[in-house]
Steps between C-alpha positions, in 0.01 A plus 500: 500500500720286271802408717703346218446792264327494161675289237556644154243382248217501756157606371257637759132572443380780727125487564382832638178667607416793269511746792828365640841669504651269238623784275689650797646159588605442137666841471675457836644161404620641166653809663686304767625250242636786288655655811684173558644513146246268334339510157124560474253458215164660583228451234226735617144423392294600804608866506690745278877492472521845659330377817748214535789741447367736766457212746860389447632854523316555831675188627840647420563358152665728244290364216685674217837387633411132539326499160809655340715238670281224353385375842131596480247446222144628531295371206166660422226240479250747646428720198352211303253430783337836423425412137346153510827309523659640185677831451560676173852634469533873454785426263299265286725207585364152431706341780354380829748697708646847478789645700425759769712665766619227735338205323245411232129550443293193418251577225293186552391301802342226290657166588514396134715805423715454809565136412613594149734761645643249746555234233671755277732594786585134559570435134661823380627652824345755730440860403798720587278711726424201724826510691361285783561196279874577514515529878681239712307274735344640816301792354151582628182521290208677668166494317231667707201329338467218249126551551507788251561246223173327592310813397593430137554121491333181618649322799633192319713690244649717775576193711660325202709809419626525857565127539664434163664835423556732794575265791751281308678808363528663844626178657753451219627855554504432877295807584282527808141581401226667703181493294179640644145372463197684636313275739138402436449605136614188313381141513615282789659255257709781348648592838570135580668434167718810530597396853586155369717643223680742735777421746345697783193699600464817705174641643423866567168557668304773672343371823327630810702467819302629797362838394766557234552404136849361448705397199652155550752295303609138516691247291244225447729262313857462374571165344799318644593769754409574863311826546302694756127469421379738772323827421714813531358851517602755236535863598559786257747774584451862382728444198290203386737234629333176607645339814407182683408529865656219703 
C-alpha cells in the first residue's frame, strides 16, 4: 500500500469505527515488527495490559523474552481510565508514573500533568524506566486510542499536547507512530486539525458489501509519498492475526 516504505519519523493518525478490527490490526503490526527484529512501544489505554500481552502471544511473540531484551514496552494508560483519569498509587508515590512489569503505569491522563512530565523529561532527562527514549531511530509506537484522553480533557488541550509535545518528540526520535482515534465522537474540526498535524492518515471502517459486513482499510493520505488509496478488506485468522485480502 506504500510502495516506498514508511520513513522513520512518520506520524500516522488511524481513524477507526468503534466496531472495527483496529485492535487486531495494531497487535498484528506490532507482532510482525517485533518478529522482524524491531523495537515496539505500545501504550495501552483502550484495554488492559494483559489483553495486549495475550494478543501478542497468540501471534507468536514471546512477550517476556522481548521485554527482557528491551525490545518491547507496554505502558499501562488503561488503569487511570477506570478512576476518572487519575490513579492513586498503591505505594503512596507522588510521581505521575510508576514502574510495572514491562513498562510503566501512568497515574494521570490529565494533559496538564502529562505536559509537566514531558517538560521535566526534556529538561532533566527521561525517567530510567522509559527506555524507549534511548532507542535508535526506526522504532514503532502503537497507541490504540488517543480518544481515551478526550474523556478527561477538552479537545484543544489534547490537540496542543499532541502537536507541541508528542509529535515533535516522536519525529525527533525518528519513530513511526500509529495513533488511533475513534471515528464520529469528536468534533469535525478536531479530526481535521489532527490530520493536518500528522504525516499520514489511515481509515478503518465497517461497511456493508452485498449481504455481508466487512472490515476495510485504506491509506487516505501520506504527505510527500505515493500510496495506494483503495479499500482493502481485513480478515481475522483464528489466532487473531489481521491480514489484508488482495
